[in-house]
C-alpha positions as CSV (number, residue, x, y, z in Angstrom):
1,G,-21.4,-224.4,-51.3
2,N,-23.6,-226.3,-53.7
3,G,-25.0,-229.6,-52.6
4,R,-25.0,-232.6,-54.9
5,S,-26.7,-236.0,-54.7
6,V,-25.4,-238.8,-57.0
7,I,-26.6,-242.4,-57.5
8,A,-24.7,-244.8,-59.8
9,A,-25.3,-248.5,-60.7
10,S,-23.8,-251.1,-63.0
11,A,-24.4,-254.7,-64.0
12,R,-21.9,-257.1,-65.6
13,Y,-23.0,-260.1,-67.6
14,T,-20.3,-262.6,-68.6
15,L,-20.5,-263.6,-72.2
16,A,-17.5,-266.0,-72.9
17,G,-14.0,-266.3,-71.5
18,P,-12.8,-262.8,-70.4
19,W,-15.6,-260.9,-72.3
20,A,-18.6,-259.4,-70.5
21,L,-21.4,-257.0,-71.3
22,L,-21.8,-253.9,-69.1
23,Y,-24.8,-251.8,-68.3
24,T,-24.2,-248.5,-66.5
25,A,-26.5,-245.8,-65.2
26,S,-26.2,-242.7,-63.0
27,A,-28.1,-239.7,-61.9
28,A,-27.1,-236.5,-60.2
29,T,-29.0,-233.5,-58.9
30,Y,-27.7,-230.2,-57.5
31,A,-29.2,-228.0,-54.9
32,E,-29.0,-224.8,-57.1
33,G,-27.7,-223.7,-60.4
34,T,-24.7,-221.5,-60.7
35,A,-22.8,-219.8,-63.6
36,D,-19.5,-220.4,-61.7
37,Y,-19.4,-224.1,-62.1
38,W,-21.4,-226.8,-64.0
39,S,-24.4,-227.6,-61.8
40,P,-27.4,-228.8,-63.7
41,E,-30.9,-229.3,-62.3
42,S,-30.5,-233.0,-63.3
43,F,-28.0,-235.2,-65.1
44,V,-28.8,-238.8,-66.1
45,T,-26.8,-241.3,-68.1
46,Q,-27.4,-244.8,-69.4
47,G,-25.0,-247.0,-71.3
48,V,-24.0,-250.4,-72.6
49,G,-20.4,-251.3,-73.0
50,V,-17.9,-254.2,-73.0
51,D,-15.4,-255.4,-70.3
52,V,-12.5,-257.7,-70.9
53,R,-11.0,-259.1,-67.7
54,K,-8.5,-261.7,-66.6
55,D,-8.9,-262.2,-62.8
56,Q,-6.7,-264.5,-60.7
57,R,-6.9,-265.2,-56.9
58,E,-3.1,-264.5,-56.6
59,G,-0.7,-262.7,-58.9
60,W,-1.7,-260.2,-61.5
61,S,-5.2,-259.5,-62.7
62,M,-6.0,-257.1,-65.5
63,G,-8.9,-255.6,-67.2
64,A,-10.2,-252.9,-69.7
65,R,-13.6,-251.5,-70.5
66,L,-15.2,-249.3,-73.0
67,S,-18.4,-247.7,-71.7
68,P,-20.3,-245.5,-74.2
69,A,-23.4,-243.9,-72.6
70,Y,-26.1,-241.4,-73.5
71,A,-26.5,-238.4,-71.2
72,W,-29.4,-236.1,-70.6
73,V,-29.0,-232.8,-68.8
74,R,-31.4,-230.1,-67.7
75,E,-29.6,-226.8,-66.9
76,T,-30.9,-224.1,-64.7
77,A,-27.8,-221.9,-64.3
78,P,-27.9,-218.3,-65.6
79,G,-26.6,-218.2,-69.2
80,A,-27.0,-222.0,-69.8
81,P,-29.1,-223.4,-72.6
82,V,-32.7,-223.7,-71.5
83,G,-34.4,-227.1,-71.6
84,L,-33.3,-230.7,-71.8
85,N,-30.1,-231.4,-73.8
86,S,-28.5,-234.7,-74.6
87,A,-25.2,-236.1,-75.9
88,L,-23.2,-239.2,-76.4
89,Q,-20.3,-239.7,-74.0
90,A,-17.8,-242.5,-73.4
91,T,-15.1,-243.8,-71.0
92,L,-12.1,-246.0,-71.8
93,Q,-10.5,-247.5,-68.6
94,A,-7.9,-250.0,-67.7
95,D,-6.7,-251.5,-64.4
96,A,-4.2,-253.9,-63.0
97,T,-4.2,-255.6,-59.6
98,W,-1.7,-257.7,-57.8
99,R,-3.0,-260.0,-55.1
100,K,-1.4,-262.2,-52.5
101,R,-3.2,-263.7,-49.5
102,G,-4.3,-260.8,-47.3
103,V,-3.1,-258.0,-49.6
104,E,-4.3,-256.4,-52.8
105,L,-2.6,-253.5,-54.6
106,G,-3.9,-252.0,-57.8
107,L,-3.8,-249.1,-60.2
108,Y,-6.2,-247.8,-62.7
109,A,-6.3,-245.1,-65.4
110,G,-8.8,-243.9,-68.0
111,Y,-10.1,-241.1,-70.2
112,G,-13.6,-240.1,-70.8
113,Q,-16.2,-237.5,-71.8
114,D,-18.7,-236.4,-69.3
115,R,-21.1,-233.6,-68.5
116,A,-23.3,-234.4,-71.5
117,G,-20.4,-234.7,-73.8
118,N,-18.8,-231.3,-73.5
119,Y,-16.1,-232.1,-70.9
120,A,-13.3,-234.5,-71.3
121,A,-10.8,-235.6,-68.6
122,G,-8.2,-238.2,-67.7
123,F,-8.2,-239.9,-64.3
124,G,-6.2,-242.5,-62.5
125,G,-5.2,-243.7,-59.1
126,L,-3.7,-246.3,-56.8
127,R,-5.5,-248.5,-54.3
128,A,-4.4,-250.8,-51.5
129,R,-6.7,-253.2,-49.6
130,I,-6.2,-255.7,-46.8
131,T,-8.3,-258.8,-47.5
132,R,-9.1,-262.0,-45.6
C-alpha cells in the first residue's frame, strides 16, 4: 500500500571498438515511510561505468557492463537512521541476444548492490520481441 515514483536515465558514449562509457542516474520517492519495508523519503544515484558490446543485425549480439554508482538516501521510517546517508553501490550485468529478421530473443543476468549499498541481489530474465 505504499506508492513509489521512480525516474531513471542513462547515456552511452562510444569510445573505440566495442567499448563505451556509461552515465547512469535514478531517483525514487515513496509516499510514506514504513518499518516493514525499505521505503526512504528519497533515494538518488549517479554513476559512471563501462560497457563492452558486440552488436550485429542478425545472429548473436553480446554485451557486459560494470556500473558503479554513488547513492544518497534520506530515511523517514521509524527506527531508521535520521538524516542523509550515502554509499557506493555497483552492478555487473551481461546479456546475449539472437536476432533474425522480424524476431529478437534475448537473456540477461546480473548482480548488484542497491538501496544505498546495504542490499545485494541477483537478477535475470528472458525477453522476446517482434521487430520490423
